[in-house]
C-alpha positions in Angstrom: 80.8 94.6 33.2 79.4 95.7 36.6 77.7 98.7 35.0 76.0 96.5 32.4 74.7 94.2 35.1 73.4 97.2 37.1 71.7 98.5 33.9 70.1 95.1 33.3 68.7 94.9 36.9 67.4 98.5 36.7 65.7 97.7 33.4 64.1 94.6 34.8 62.8 96.5 37.8 61.4 99.4 35.7 59.7 96.9 33.3 58.2 95.0 36.3 56.8 98.2 37.8 55.4 99.3 34.5 53.6 96.0 34.1 52.2 96.2 37.6 51.0 99.8 36.9 49.5 98.8 33.6 47.7 95.9 35.2 46.2 98.1 37.9 45.1 100.6 35.4 43.4 97.9 33.3 41.6 96.5 36.4 40.4 99.9 37.4 39.1 100.8 33.9 37.4 97.3 33.7 35.7 97.8 37.0 34.6 101.3 36.0 33.1 100.2 32.7 31.6 96.9 33.9 29.9 98.2 37.1 27.4 100.4 35.4 26.1 101.6 38.7 25.9 98.0 40.1 28.2 99.0 43.0 25.8 101.6 44.4 24.3 99.1 46.9 27.5 97.4 47.8 29.4 97.5 51.1 33.0 96.8 52.0 33.0 95.1 55.4 36.3 95.1 57.2 36.4 92.6 60.0 38.3 93.4 63.2 39.7 90.1 64.3 41.2 89.0 67.6 45.0 89.4 67.8 45.3 91.4 64.6 48.4 93.6 64.6 48.0 95.6 61.4 44.3 96.5 61.8 44.8 100.3 61.6 46.8 100.0 58.4 44.2 97.7 56.9 41.4 100.1 57.8 43.2 103.1 56.4 44.1 101.3 53.1 40.5 100.2 52.6 39.2 103.7 53.3 41.8 105.3 51.0 41.0 102.8 48.2 37.3 103.7 48.4 38.0 107.4 48.4 40.5 107.4 45.5 39.4 104.7 43.1 36.6 105.7 40.8 35.7 102.1 40.3 34.5 102.0 43.9 32.3 105.2 43.7 29.1 104.5 45.6 30.5 101.6 47.7 30.1 102.0 51.5 32.4 100.8 54.2 31.7 99.4 57.6 33.9 97.9 60.3 32.7 94.7 62.1 33.8 93.6 65.5 34.5 89.9 65.0 35.7 89.2 68.5 38.5 91.8 68.5 40.4 92.5 71.7 40.1 95.8 73.6 43.1 97.5 71.8 41.6 96.6 68.4 38.2 98.0 69.4 39.8 101.2 70.6 41.6 101.5 67.2 38.2 100.9 65.5 36.4 103.5 67.6 39.0 106.1 66.9 39.0 105.3 63.2 35.2 105.5 63.2 35.1 108.9 64.9 37.8 110.2 62.6 36.2 109.0 59.3 32.5 108.5 60.1 32.7 104.8 59.1 30.3 102.8 61.2 31.7 100.3 63.7 29.3 97.6 64.6 29.0 94.2 66.3 28.7 91.3 63.8 25.1 90.7 65.1 24.1 94.2 64.0 25.5 93.9 60.5 22.6 92.2 58.7 20.0 94.8 59.8 22.4 97.6 59.1 23.4 96.4 55.6 19.8 95.6 54.6 18.3 98.8 55.7 21.0 101.4 55.0 22.2 102.8 51.7 26.0 103.2 51.3 27.4 106.6 52.0 24.3 107.5 54.0 24.7 105.4 57.2 21.7 105.5 59.6 24.0 107.0 62.3 27.2 108.6 60.9 30.1 107.7 63.1 28.1 105.0 64.9 30.4 103.6 67.6 30.3 100.2 69.2 29.1 100.3 72.8 31.2 98.8 75.6 30.2 95.3 76.5 
């Protein structure tokens, strides 16, 4: 009896993971076919908010997604200081220097996004100045 219950639970888990994987594959293929180059002028803006504890993980996940997913080919990434504390700004500076992703004040974003093509930032590794 116990073995049958374990087999049923394992089967349910495997089926769930298969459905999640299939859904992700469908979304990726759909984005890839529907974009038709429309994502070439798009930016992913990650906001560094005050009191955020998982900022570095969020930055690395977003960067990895842009690097690995073909549906996001041509999409640029920028980190915006939205009132982050000193520790969060230090994390963003380190991430910016490591990856070349620009780190800007929110006031600088409109000018940067309107005059810069993704993947070719006007100043690679631009780092936010101390205020």
